[in-house]
Structures are given as structure tokens and as C-alpha cells.
N, C-alpha and C positions, 0 to 999 in steps of 0.2 A: 466598301470597305479601305475607304484609303488611310494609307500613313505611307511614310519614310523611306523612302529605301532603305537605309541603311539597318533597322530593322524587319526588313521582307524575310530576307532571309528564317531569321531566329522565326517567324509566324509562322511560319509556311509549314517549321518542322513541327512548330505544336500541335498546329491543326492536325499535322499526320500522328502524333503521339496519341493525341482523342480519339481519332480512327475518321475524322476528316480528310479532306482531300482540297489540293486548290484547285477549282474548276480554268480559272485563268488569270493574268496577270497583263495589265496591258499598261502601257510604253506610249506614250506619253499619257501620265491618269488623265482623268476626263471625267462628266458625268456628274458630278457633285458639288456643290454650295462654295468651297472651297474654292475652286478657280476659278468663279467670280472676276477675277483680276486678270484673266489668262482670257477669259470671254470678250474683252473689252479691248487687250492688244489686237486680238484676230480681228475685231470688230476695227481697228483704224488701221494693221497693217497691212491686213487680210483683206477679208470682204469688200471694207472700203477704197481700193484699188481696182476694183472691177466692178462691175453690172453682172446682177442676174436676173437672166430673163426669168420671164411667168413657163414653167412645165407644160409639153402637149399631152402629158400624161400624166395625172394627180400621181402625187408625191406620199406617202403613209410619213406620218410624223413617227420620229421615233420616239417622241417623250409622253402623248398620249392616245396616239394612234389616229387625230383629226386628217382629213385630205388637205390637204395640199395642192389649191389649181393655181396660187399667183406668187409671181417672184417673192413679195414681200414675206408673206408665210416660206417659203422654203427658205429665202437670206435670214427667218427668225429662225428654225429648226435646227438651219446648219452650228449657228454660232448656240443656239441654247444645249447643242450639245456637248461644250465644257463644263455648264457648272447646274443642267438637270442630269436625273437618273431616264435611264430609255429604263420603254414600261413595251417590252420585251406581248409580252398577252396582249394588251391594249392592242398592239401593230396586228399580233394572229388574227384577232379577233375583226380588225377591217378588213383586213384582206381577204379572210372567208367570207365577209358580205359583200368583200366586191366581185365574189364567187372565183379568187385565185386557186387554181387547186394545185400546181407546181411555183416549186421557190427555186432560184438557183441561186445558188450561193462560190461568189467568183472571190478566188484569192482562198491561199488555207481559210479550211471551215476551223475554229479553234471553241467555237461555243455552236452556236444557233442549229444547225442540224444535228446536232447532239440533245439538246434538250428535248425531252417526251410532248408537249404541249405544239414543236414543230413539227416531228415528223411524225404524230398521232395527226397531225391535221395536215399536212402537205405530204405530196411526190419533193422529195429533197436531191437536190439534182447539186452536187459538189465540183464546179471549174476550176481549176486551178492549171498555174502553164505548162505546168510537166505533165499534166493529162488533155492540154490543150496537143502538147509540138507532141503528143504520139498519132500515128497514122493507125485510122481508123479501122479494127479486123473486118471483114466483112461476112457475113453470113451465108453459105455457098445452100446455096439453090436444093430445096428437096430432091428435084429431078436430080442433079449432077450429085448428090447424096446419094443415090440410090444406085445408081453405077457400079 
């Protein structure tokens, strides 16, 4: 659902009144055909200013779960994020087919680590700056614990 910011609060309130909840609000808005002009602008002003290289490991495309192995595929995926929806089930299927068993989510996990399809399929590890800055607590060895 994409809508203009002035009506967002009223829309979220109404969802709550009907018993639903707002799972995630994205800013800036992306992933919808209405943002094709934003895609063109990003292509000209951002991706047009540097070279995208072939990935060393395959990248799973957000939009359809395809395995991308060349620069053009990655470049297209990056641009398509503006005006194509993410198809998370397709991505999960591809990752599972590739033998992936653990997914690490870098930064705040406002969505994917809470989706049943993710947590039912993978071990999900959230890694954020706060956790990364905390010292690791070491487990006492069994021998020391018996003393």
C-alpha cells in the first residue's frame, strides 16, 4: 500500500480500529510502479555515476528470487527495487534451494526476522550496532563451573 504522507496517520489509526496493525512503514517509499520516475532518477544520478561489478557470490534478486551472477543483473535489481515489489517468498525458496540455513539481518529488523516464512525456514540472527558493540560474555567451562 502506497499513499501520501498527510493521510498516513489517519490510515494507520483506521487499520487499528478494524483490528489490524501496521507492520511496517517505509520511508522513502519504494517497491511500487508509481515510483518509476524515482527509478529513472536513481539510474541517471546515482547508478549512472559508478560501475557495478560482477558479484563474487550469486545475489538473490528481491523481485523474483532469481540468482544473479553478473553486474547487469545486480544493477537491474537495484533499480527495480524502486518500482517493483519485493517477493520475499520467492527469495526464501531460492535461498532454501541453495542450501542456506542461516540468515543474518544487518541493522534493525523491522520485518523479515518476524515473518513466519523466514523463521520457519532459517535460523535468523539479527545483528545491529548495539549488539555488535557489546563485549561477548564467555561461557564458563564445565570444569570451572564444578569448582
